[in-house]
Structures are given as C-alpha cells and as structure tokens.
N, C-alpha and C positions, 0 to 999 in steps of 0.2 A: 399679646405682649411678646416682642422679639426675644428669643433666647439665643445667646451667642455661645457657641462651643469653641473649644480650643482645637485648632487645626494642627495636627502633628505631621511632621515631614521626616522621612527616614534620614538618619545621619545628621539631623539638625537638633540642637539643644531645645528641649521643650520649655523654653522661656521666651517671652517677647517683651520688648521695651519700645517706647515711642516718646519722642520729645513733643510736648504740647506747647505750641506757640501760634500766634495769629497767622503766621505765614506758612503753617503746615496743615495738611488735611486732618480732619477730625477722625480719630480712631473709633470705629464702630458707629452705630446709629446715633443720630443727634437727639432723638426723643427718648422716652422712657424705655428701658430695656433691662434684662437680667442676663446672667451668664453662669456657666458651670465650672468656673475656675476662680482662683484667688487673684485679687488685684491690690497693688499698692499704688495709690495716686498721690503724688507729691506736688503741692502747689508752691513753687518757689516764689513766684510773684503773682498775686491774685487778688481780686476784689469782686466777689459775686456771690451767687447762691446755688447750692446743690441740694437735691432731694434724694434721700435714701430711705426706702420703705416708708414713704409718706411723711418723713420728718425732714424739716428744712434745716440746713446748716449754712452759716456764713462761711465763705471760703476766703481766707486771708493768707498773707505771706507766712510760709513755714508750716502750713497745715499738711498733715499726712493722713489720708483716709485709708483705712484698712477695710476692704470690702470682701465679704464672704460669698460663696456660691448661692444663688437664689435671691439675693437682695436686689430690689428694683431701684435703678439709678436713673436720674434725669437732672438736667440743668434748667433752672428757671430763667437764666440769662444765657445768651449764646456762649458756647464754651470759649470761643476766641476772645470774647470780652471778659469772661470770668477769669480765665487763666492766661496771663500774658507770657509766662514762662513756667513750665512744669514738666513732669514726667509721669508716665504710666508704665507699670510693670505688671505683667499677668502671666500666670503659670498654673498648670493643673495641680490638684491636691497631692498627687503621688510623686512629685518631683523630689521633695526632701523627706518623704516618709518611706522607711524600709518596707519592703513588700511582705516580709515575714510577720507572723503573728507575734504578739508580745506586748511590751509596754506601749509601743507606738502603733498598735494595729489600726487605730483610727487617726486620721490627720488632726482631729480635734484635740488629741492628747499629746501631740508632738510639742515640745517646749518652744520651738521657734515659730509655731503656728498658732499659739494660744491667742494672740491678738485677733486673729481671724475667727477663732472659735467663739470668743466673746461677742464678736459682731453678728453671729447667727441669731442672737437675741436682741441686740441693740447696736446700731452703727457705731463704729469707733472713729473718732477724730483725735489723733495724737498731735502734739505740738513739738516741732523740732526747734531747739534753742537757736538763736541767731548765730552763736559761735560755732554750731555744728552744721549749718546749712551748706557751707562751701564743701564740706566733706561729703555730704549727701549728693551734691551735684557731681562731684568727682567720681564717686562710686557708680552712680547711674551712667555717667559718661563712659566709664571703663567697661561696664556691662554692655552698653550699646556698641562700643567699638569692637568688642570681642565677637558679638553676634553678627556684626556686619562683615568682619574679615573672614570668619569661618576657617581659620587656619587649623592645622592639625592640633588636636586636643582642645578645640574650642568648646566642646560640650562640657568637659570637666572644668575648664576655666570659667565658663558662664555660670555653672552651678556654684562654683566657689564665690564668684562675685555676688550671686543671689543670696548665698548663705550669709555673707557679710552684711548685706542689706537687712536680712531678717534678724540677725543678731542685734544690729543697731536699733531696729524697730522694737524688738522685745525689751530693750533696755530703757526705752523712753517711758517716763511716768505717764500713767493712764489718765490721771485727773478725772476719774469717773464722775465725781460730784459736779465738777465744772461742766462736763458734757451734758449731764442731765439738766442742769440749771439752764443752759443755753437752749436745750430742747423743750423748755417750759414744763419740766417735771420737778417742781420744787420739793414735793414730798420725798420722791425717790432720791433727790440730791441730798436731802437731810439724812436719809437712811444711810447713804454711803459715806457721808461725813462722819456719822457716829461710828460706823464700821472702821473707817480709816483711822480714827482717833483712838479706838479702843480694841482693835483686833488682837493686840498683844496681851490683853487681859482675858480671863475666863468669861467672856461676855456671852450672853444668851439672847434669844428673841425677846424675852420679858424685859431685859435691860434696855434694849433698843427701843421697845415700845414705851417703856416708862419715861425715857429721856425725851421722847417726842410727844408725850401726853396722849398716847393712843392705847387702845386695847391690843393685846397680842393677836387676837383673832382678826381684828380689822386690818392690822398691819400685814399679817400673813396674806389675807385676801388681796389687798391692793398690790403688794409686791409680786405675788405670784401671777396675778392677772397682767401686770404691766411688763414683767420681765421673763415669765415662764419658770422662775426659780423662787425658792423660799429664802427668807432672811438668813436662816441657818446655813443654807447652801452658799450664799454670798460671803458669809463670814468665813466658812471653810475654804472657799476659793481664794480669798485674800490671804489667809494664813498660809496656804500651800504655795501661793505665788512668792511670798517672802521666804518660805522655807527653801524653795528651789534656789533662790538668789543666794541665801546664806550657805547652802551646801556647795555651790560652785565657786563662790567668790571669797569665802572665808575659811579658816581652819577651825572654826568652832566645832565642838563635839556635837553629836546628835542630841544628847541630853540638853546641852546649852541652847541649841536651836529650838528644840521642843518648847523650852520655857519662853524663849523670845517671841514665839509666834502664838502664845496663848494656850499651850498644852502643858500644864504642870506634870502630867503623867506621861513619861516618855514612851511607855509601852503602848498607850492609847494613840499617841502621835504616830508611832511607827505603823500601827494597824491602819490608821486613817490614811497615811501616806501611801501604803501599799495598795489599799483599796482604790485610791485615786489614780495611781500611776502604774500599778502592776509590778513595781519593784520597791525594795526598801530604800530608806534615805541613803544608806551607805552604798548600795548598788547604784543609785542615781549619781552619787558623787564620783564613784569609781568610773562611771561611763562618761563623765564630763572631761574633755581634754583640758589639761592644764589646771585642774582644780587642785587647790593646796591640800596637802596631807593634813588630816585632823590633828589637833593638838592633843598631847597626852595630858591626863589630869584625872582627878578623883571622880569626875562625873562622866568619864568615858564609858559608853555602853559597850559591853562585850557580849557577843553571841550572834546567831544567825539573823536575828531581827534588827540588828543595829544598822 
C-alpha cells in the first residue's frame, strides 16, 4: 500500500492545493493509497464513486470529504470521470496545532480539526449547501493563488486562508445519520438519530437501547465494534460539540449552556468539559476570538471552574 508523505520545503508554507479537472494531472497515485497528512477534498462538480477504508461513497456536486492520516483512499471510477471540477487541499497535522502542551497537545483535540478526528473512526462526507459553493471555490482559489505567487508573507497568508477553510468546514452540519445510512449501516444510523434528537436531555445508554428495542449490552457491543466508541461516548461528544458552539457563538452563561446540552448539574458539566478539552468552558470562551461576553443573570456561575 503506497503511503504518501508531506514534502516540506524551506521557506514555503506547509500547505498544498490542487485543482482537480479532466485536463489536469492526477495528484498522487491513481490506485489505493494512504497518507500521513490531512486532506480536504471538495467535489464541486462530480458524479462517481470513492472508497475510503473499504466503504463506498457516491461523489456528487457539493461533497466535501474530510480524510484523516492513515485512511485508505481509492476511486472506483477514473478520477477525471468522477470529478469534473474539484479541489484537494492537504497539510500536515501540526500546521494549525500549537507546539506547546496543553488543551491542543493533540491535533485530534483542536476545534478546527475535529472533523478529521471523527474521520479516524469513520470517513466523513460533509455537504456544502448550493448557496455556499461559490464561496468555497473563491476561498480555494485564493489559497491556490497565494501559494503560487509566493510573495513576501505568503506563509502567513496561506495559513490564514487555510484557517478560513477549516472554520467553514467545522461549521457544516455533520448529518452523521445520513452518512451511516448511505454507508449501509442502518442500526448505527438509528442510534445517531436518537442521539441527535435527544442529546439535550439527560439521555442514557438504556434510553437509546429501549427506543431501538435492543438490550443495552447488545447495543454497546455493536456500536463499539463498528465505531470503536461506546454509545455514552458518542452522546458526550455530541453534547460537547454543541457546548463549544454555544460558548463561542452566544452569550449564554455556562449554567444555561450546561442545561441546553443535557447536563442539569453545571458542576458536572464543567468537570466533563475540562476532562475533554483540558480547559474550563469559560477558558475556552475567553480563548475564542470575537466570542460574545456572557450575559449577566441569576444563573451565572462564579468561580474558577466556570
């Protein structure tokens, strides 16, 4: 199995981008391969099939594939026939991750790289709404132009363009259940549908199992075997995803956010958030550029854990 590494060049931004069209050469090997870097693959105009880790995906207009290091990728149809207009962006994991230890000591915990972290267990295909696709093409084109020109400051500019792409990707709805259904995983799709509908409640493994008319033990075995994680872990992950969004995009207090994501006990929510991210919810909010100041109110949490 060919393993592609990221070739770094002194003085050049550690980011690469390529336009994918029938009249351009294929980037990388045409057959099955893997890589040691992160990849964004945007199919602006496409109609074909892609295989990631032995799972087949239909490739259509507006698909954005988020591919993590180590995943095996191949096309069932020639890439020039599958994608008539698309873009590939690839970069090493340490590009947007601070080198110091702390909350983001692993690239998997960086908020902008969470879509790639999810993909280490299951390939991610995100959908870009038609109204946003022109903007994606413009961002990709700007990154390409910056890397080609290599003017003074191009490294900083390229990383800024990459960051904007990652922010846009992180804001896309994941539609996990739809992905699983298309990958012929109806049981897992049903599990994620229940989680999506009820994660704001104090839902448990037993609640999910009861709704699907399964025993908790059987559900645990199936989900762990297929995804590498437990149902409880997936519930917690969905709650934390929403908590991060509310912390950076709203002025809700920590206590209000705790209740909205299914944790009636705010102290327990803070404990879980710190265990997951290495910082408290308030510290996460303070580190987010432009995050609105929390509203004052009777449920405002005061103290170092807030």
